[in-house]
VEXLUM-976987 format. One record per atom (N, C-alpha, C): y, x, z; residue in one letter; residue number from 0; atom name. Coordinates in steps of 0.02 Angstrom, whole numbers, m for minus. Example, Ala and Ser with C-alpha at 12.3 -4.5 7.8 and 13.67 -1.06 7.14 Angstrom:
REM residues 2
        y        x        z   resn   resi   name
     m284      660      390      a      0      N
     m225      615      390      a      0     CA
     m165      660      390      a      0      C
     m112      642      354      s      1      N
      m53      684      357      s      1     CA
        2      645      394      s      1      C
REM end
This chain:
REM residues 136
        y        x        z   resn   resi   name
    m2009     m421    m2272      x      0      N
    m1956     m436    m2226      x      0     CA
    m1959     m387    m2169      x      0      C
    m1904     m356    m2158      x      1      N
    m1899     m302    m2107      x      1     CA
    m1884     m334    m2036      x      1      C
    m1913     m307    m1989      x      2      N
    m1903     m328    m1921      x      2     CA
    m1850     m287    m1891      x      2      C
    m1800     m323    m1865      x      3      N
    m1743     m284    m1830      x      3     CA
    m1760     m273    m1757      x      3      C
    m1752     m214    m1741      x      4      N
    m1757     m195    m1667      x      4     CA
    m1689     m189    m1638      x      4      C
    m1684     m221    m1582      x      5      N
    m1621     m221    m1542      x      5     CA
    m1627     m167    m1488      x      5      C
    m1587     m115    m1490      x      6      N
    m1591      m70    m1438      x      6     CA
    m1556      m96    m1373      x      6      C
    m1587      m84    m1317      x      7      N
    m1556     m110    m1257      x      7     CA
    m1491      m73    m1241      x      7      C
    m1442     m114    m1221      x      8      N
    m1378      m85    m1205      x      8     CA
    m1381      m48    m1134      x      8      C
    m1353       10    m1136      x      9      N
    m1358       52    m1073      x      9     CA
    m1288       46    m1041      x      9      C
    m1292       38     m975      x     10      N
    m1230       37     m935      x     10     CA
    m1228      103     m902      x     10      C
    m1192      147     m933      x     11      N
    m1194      216     m910      x     11     CA
    m1153      224     m843      x     11      C
    m1103      185     m831      x     12      N
    m1065      195     m773      x     12     CA
    m1092      151     m716      x     12      C
    m1135      108     m724      x     13      N
    m1161       65     m669      x     13     CA
    m1238       70     m672      x     13      C
    m1267      100     m624      x     14      N
    m1336      114     m622      x     14     CA
    m1372       58     m576      x     14      C
    m1433       48     m587      x     15      N
    m1467       m2     m546      x     15     CA
    m1476       27     m472      x     15      C
    m1480       91     m471      x     16      N
    m1484      122     m402      x     16     CA
    m1424      105     m357      x     16      C
    m1367      112     m397      x     17      N
    m1300       98     m360      x     17     CA
    m1297       26     m339      x     17      C
    m1320      m19     m383      x     18      N
    m1314      m91     m373      x     18     CA
    m1367     m108     m309      x     18      C
    m1424      m84     m312      x     19      N
    m1471      m95     m260      x     19     CA
    m1449      m67     m191      x     19      C
    m1420       m3     m197      x     20      N
    m1399       27     m135      x     20     CA
    m1338      m14     m107      x     20      C
    m1291      m39     m148      x     21      N
    m1235      m76     m119      x     21     CA
    m1259     m149      m99      x     21      C
    m1314     m172     m127      x     22      N
    m1337     m240     m106      x     22     CA
    m1374     m235      m39      x     22      C
    m1413     m182      m24      x     23      N
    m1453     m181       34      x     23     CA
    m1430     m141       92      x     23      C
    m1378      m98       78      x     24      N
    m1354      m55      134      x     24     CA
    m1332      m96      196      x     24      C
    m1291     m144      189      x     25      N
    m1260     m181      243      x     25     CA
    m1316     m209      292      x     25      C
    m1364     m244      260      x     26      N
    m1414     m279      303      x     26     CA
    m1458     m224      337      x     26      C
    m1475     m169      302      x     27      N
    m1518     m120      335      x     27     CA
    m1482      m86      390      x     27      C
    m1420      m66      379      x     28      N
    m1381      m28      433      x     28     CA
    m1363      m72      489      x     28      C
    m1347     m138      478      x     29      N
    m1337     m184      533      x     29     CA
    m1400     m192      576      x     29      C
    m1455     m195      546      x     30      N
    m1523     m205      583      x     30     CA
    m1535     m139      620      x     30      C
    m1526      m86      587      x     31      N
    m1543      m19      625      x     31     CA
    m1492      m11      680      x     31      C
    m1429      m26      666      x     32      N
    m1377      m20      721      x     32     CA
    m1393      m65      780      x     32      C
    m1415     m124      769      x     33      N
    m1426     m171      821      x     33     CA
    m1484     m147      864      x     33      C
    m1540     m131      831      x     34      N
    m1599     m111      867      x     34     CA
    m1591      m43      904      x     34      C
    m1558        3      871      x     35      N
    m1544       68      905      x     35     CA
    m1496       59      961      x     35      C
    m1445       20      956      x     36      N
    m1400        9     1009      x     36     CA
    m1433      m18     1070      x     36      C
    m1474      m70     1060      x     37      N
    m1511      m99     1116      x     37     CA
    m1561      m45     1145      x     37      C
    m1593       m3     1106      x     38      N
    m1639       45     1130      x     38     CA
    m1598       98     1175      x     38      C
    m1544      119     1148      x     39      N
    m1504      172     1188      x     39     CA
    m1479      144     1254      x     39      C
    m1455       82     1254      x     40      N
    m1428       50     1312      x     40     CA
    m1489       39     1366      x     40      C
    m1544       17     1337      x     41      N
    m1605        4     1377      x     41     CA
    m1627       68     1410      x     41      C
    m1633      119     1375      x     42      N
    m1655      185     1405      x     42     CA
    m1603      209     1454      x     42      C
    m1541      202     1439      x     43      N
    m1489      227     1485      x     43     CA
    m1492      189     1550      x     43      C
    m1501      121     1546      x     44      N
    m1499       82     1608      x     44     CA
    m1563       91     1650      x     44      C
    m1622       94     1611      x     45      N
    m1684      100     1651      x     45     CA
    m1693      168     1682      x     45      C
    m1674      220     1646      x     46      N
    m1688      286     1675      x     46     CA
    m1623      319     1695      x     46      C
    m1568      292     1685      x     47      N
    m1506      322     1708      x     47     CA
    m1487      383     1665      x     47      C
    m1508      386     1604      x     48      N
    m1493      443     1562      x     48     CA
    m1419      441     1538      x     48      C
    m1384      493     1554      x     49      N
    m1315      503     1533      x     49     CA
    m1269      448     1554      x     49      C
    m1288      403     1600      x     50      N
    m1249      343     1616      x     50     CA
    m1191      369     1662      x     50      C
    m1199      414     1701      x     51      N
    m1150      436     1751      x     51     CA
    m1113      500     1727      x     51      C
    m1129      525     1668      x     52      N
    m1095      581     1640      x     52     CA
    m1035      557     1603      x     52      C
     m977      576     1627      x     53      N
     m913      550     1596      x     53     CA
     m876      601     1559      x     53      C
     m852      587     1500      x     54      N
     m812      631     1460      x     54     CA
     m751      590     1430      x     54      C
     m695      615     1440      x     55      N
     m629      581     1418      x     55     CA
     m627      511     1443      x     55      C
     m649      495     1506      x     56      N
     m643      434     1535      x     56     CA
     m694      385     1519      x     56      C
     m745      401     1478      x     57      N
     m801      355     1462      x     57     CA
     m865      390     1468      x     57      C
     m917      355     1484      x     58      N
     m984      379     1492      x     58     CA
    m1008      406     1427      x     58      C
    m1052      455     1424      x     59      N
    m1078      481     1365      x     59     CA
    m1115      429     1322      x     59      C
    m1146      385     1359      x     60      N
    m1183      333     1320      x     60     CA
    m1135      290     1279      x     60      C
    m1079      271     1308      x     61      N
    m1029      234     1270      x     61     CA
    m1007      274     1208      x     61      C
     m992      339     1215      x     62      N
     m974      383     1162      x     62     CA
    m1028      385     1104      x     62      C
    m1090      389     1125      x     63      N
    m1141      386     1075      x     63     CA
    m1141      324     1039      x     63      C
    m1137      266     1073      x     64      N
    m1135      202     1042      x     64     CA
    m1074      194      994      x     64      C
    m1015      217     1020      x     65      N
     m953      214      980      x     65     CA
     m960      254      916      x     65      C
     m987      313      922      x     66      N
     m992      358      860      x     66     CA
    m1044      328      815      x     66      C
    m1098      303      839      x     67      N
    m1151      274      799      x     67     CA
    m1125      209      762      x     67      C
    m1085      175      799      x     68      N
    m1055      114      765      x     68     CA
    m1006      132      713      x     68      C
     m966      180      721      x     69      N
     m915      203      670      x     69     CA
     m952      233      610      x     69      C
    m1006      270      620      x     70      N
    m1040      299      561      x     70     CA
    m1074      245      519      x     70      C
    m1105      196      556      x     71      N
    m1133      139      523      x     71     CA
    m1080       97      482      x     71      C
    m1025       88      514      x     72      N
     m969       51      481      x     72     CA
     m945       89      421      x     72      C
     m937      155      425      x     73      N
     m911      193      367      x     73     CA
     m959      189      312      x     73      C
    m1028      195      326      x     74      N
    m1073      187      269      x     74     CA
    m1074      123      238      x     74      C
    m1063       71      281      x     75      N
    m1065        1      248      x     75     CA
     m999       m6      211      x     75      C
     m944       21      232      x     76      N
     m883       18      198      x     76     CA
     m887       56      132      x     76      C
     m919      110      131      x     77      N
     m933      146       66      x     77     CA
     m975      105       16      x     77      C
    m1024       70       42      x     78      N
    m1066       26       m1      x     78     CA
    m1025      m29      m25      x     78      C
     m977      m58       14      x     79      N
     m937     m111       m4      x     79     CA
     m889      m93      m62      x     79      C
     m859      m34      m55      x     80      N
     m812       m9     m100      x     80     CA
     m853        8     m170      x     80      C
     m910       33     m164      x     81      N
     m949       49     m223      x     81     CA
     m969      m17     m261      x     81      C
     m988      m67     m224      x     82      N
    m1008     m136     m256      x     82     CA
     m948     m166     m284      x     82      C
     m888     m164     m254      x     83      N
     m828     m192     m283      x     83     CA
     m808     m154     m348      x     83      C
     m812      m85     m344      x     84      N
     m797      m48     m401      x     84     CA
     m843      m66     m465      x     84      C
     m907      m75     m448      x     85      N
     m954      m94     m497      x     85     CA
     m936     m162     m524      x     85      C
     m920     m208     m482      x     86      N
     m904     m275     m503      x     86     CA
     m841     m275     m548      x     86      C
     m792     m234     m529      x     87      N
     m730     m228     m568      x     87     CA
     m745     m202     m638      x     87      C
     m789     m155     m636      x     88      N
     m803     m116     m700      x     88     CA
     m838     m161     m751      x     88      C
     m883     m204     m726      x     89      N
     m920     m247     m772      x     89     CA
     m875     m305     m785      x     89      C
     m844     m304     m843      x     90      N
     m793     m359     m859      x     90     CA
     m830     m424     m873      x     90      C
     m797     m484     m861      x     91      N
     m827     m548     m881      x     91     CA
     m834     m553     m955      x     91      C
     m798     m516     m996      x     92      N
     m805     m519    m1071      x     92     CA
     m875     m501    m1089      x     92      C
     m903     m455    m1056      x     93      N
     m973     m435    m1075      x     93     CA
    m1023     m490    m1066      x     93      C
    m1011     m536    m1020      x     94      N
    m1056     m589    m1008      x     94     CA
    m1053     m640    m1064      x     94      C
     m998     m650    m1097      x     95      N
     m990     m701    m1151      x     95     CA
    m1019     m674    m1217      x     95      C
    m1031     m608    m1221      x     96      N
    m1056     m584    m1286      x     96     CA
    m1135     m594    m1289      x     96      C
    m1160     m631    m1250      x     97      N
    m1233     m640    m1251      x     97     CA
    m1271     m582    m1216      x     97      C
    m1237     m548    m1178      x     98      N
    m1269     m487    m1146      x     98     CA
    m1291     m508    m1078      x     98      C
    m1352     m535    m1071      x     99      N
    m1369     m561    m1007      x     99     CA
    m1376     m515     m948      x     99      C
    m1397     m449     m957      x    100      N
    m1396     m407     m897      x    100     CA
    m1328     m394     m868      x    100      C
    m1277     m398     m911      x    101      N
    m1208     m389     m878      x    101     CA
    m1195     m446     m826      x    101      C
    m1214     m504     m841      x    102      N
    m1201     m558     m792      x    102     CA
    m1243     m546     m728      x    102      C
    m1305     m523     m737      x    103      N
    m1345     m511     m679      x    103     CA
    m1319     m454     m634      x    103      C
    m1294     m399     m670      x    104      N
    m1268     m343     m634      x    104     CA
    m1206     m360     m600      x    104      C
    m1164     m400     m636      x    105      N
    m1097     m420     m601      x    105     CA
    m1114     m465     m543      x    105      C
    m1164     m508     m544      x    106      N
    m1182     m549     m488      x    106     CA
    m1209     m503     m428      x    106      C
    m1248     m455     m445      x    107      N
    m1276     m408     m389      x    107     CA
    m1218     m371     m356      x    107      C
    m1166     m347     m400      x    108      N
    m1113     m312     m373      x    108     CA
    m1069     m353     m328      x    108      C
    m1053     m414     m351      x    109      N
    m1016     m461     m310      x    109     CA
    m1046     m481     m246      x    109      C
    m1110     m497     m254      x    110      N
    m1154     m517     m193      x    110     CA
    m1157     m460     m146      x    110      C
    m1163     m399     m167      x    111      N
    m1169     m338     m123      x    111     CA
    m1103     m331      m88      x    111      C
    m1048     m337     m123      x    112      N
     m981     m328      m91      x    112     CA
     m967     m383      m38      x    112      C
     m984     m443      m52      x    113      N
     m972     m497       m4      x    113     CA
    m1019     m492       58      x    113      C
    m1080     m476       43      x    114      N
    m1129     m466      103      x    114     CA
    m1109     m409      143      x    114      C
    m1087     m355      112      x    115      N
    m1068     m296      151      x    115     CA
    m1009     m308      192      x    115      C
     m959     m348      167      x    116      N
     m905     m369      210      x    116     CA
     m926     m403      275      x    116      C
     m974     m450      261      x    117      N
     m998     m487      319      x    117     CA
    m1035     m440      371      x    117      C
    m1077     m395      344      x    118      N
    m1111     m349      394      x    118     CA
    m1065     m296      422      x    118      C
    m1009     m279      385      x    119      N
     m962     m234      413      x    119     CA
     m926     m264      475      x    119      C
     m904     m329      469      x    120      N
     m877     m362      519      x    120     CA
     m923     m371      580      x    120      C
     m986     m385      566      x    121      N
    m1032     m390      623      x    121     CA
    m1042     m327      658      x    121      C
    m1042     m269      621      x    122      N
    m1051     m201      654      x    122     CA
     m988     m186      692      x    122      C
     m927     m200      669      x    123      N
     m868     m186      705      x    123     CA
     m853     m231      763      x    123      C
     m882     m290      763      x    124      N
     m876     m334      818      x    124     CA
     m912     m309      882      x    124      C
     m960     m264      869      x    125      N
    m1000     m239      926      x    125     CA
     m963     m179      965      x    125      C
     m906     m160      936      x    126      N
     m865     m108      976      x    126     CA
     m833     m142     1036      x    126      C
     m810     m204     1036      x    127      N
     m779     m234     1094      x    127     CA
     m828     m231     1155      x    127      C
     m887     m262     1154      x    128      N
     m932     m260     1208      x    128     CA
     m949     m193     1228      x    128      C
     m958     m146     1184      x    129      N
     m971      m76     1201      x    129     CA
     m923      m44     1241      x    129      C
     m859      m59     1228      x    130      N
     m805      m24     1265      x    130     CA
     m788      m62     1332      x    130      C
     m791     m133     1333      x    131      N
     m760     m165     1387      x    131     CA
     m809     m197     1431      x    131      C
     m873     m208     1414      x    132      N
     m917     m244     1460      x    132     CA
     m964     m189     1490      x    132      C
     m989     m204     1553      x    133      N
    m1034     m157     1583      x    133     CA
    m1098     m152     1544      x    133      C
    m1124      m88     1537      x    134      N
    m1185      m78     1499      x    134     CA
    m1250     m109     1534      x    134      C
    m1247      m99     1602      x    135      N
    m1309     m124     1635      x    135     CA
    m1294     m185     1675      x    135      C
REM end
């Protein structure tokens, strides 16, 4: 009696690296953004660094925070689009064929997309206080 070996199916268009990147990017960037923003404002208020230097009607500290926020939001948006594209690429038909990794990969992609939307909104909500509330 011959033993059949089943070769694992490869998902050439969806890599685990992409799935993990899209799953963790939002949480990591939101955390880094929050801690770095507090550190920048704390240093600016305590030592007066660049607080009174004004460019285009805003202090340089506000510009730094705004640019940092927009860069973090752009990276999270990229991870969201990547996760959504991976989710769309992994069709539900692959799950019903007894292919268990497809279901897990699809779950990771959908979870990454939804979590990144949440973290993107959280990052973008920090623009309001940065622009309109006093820093110190």
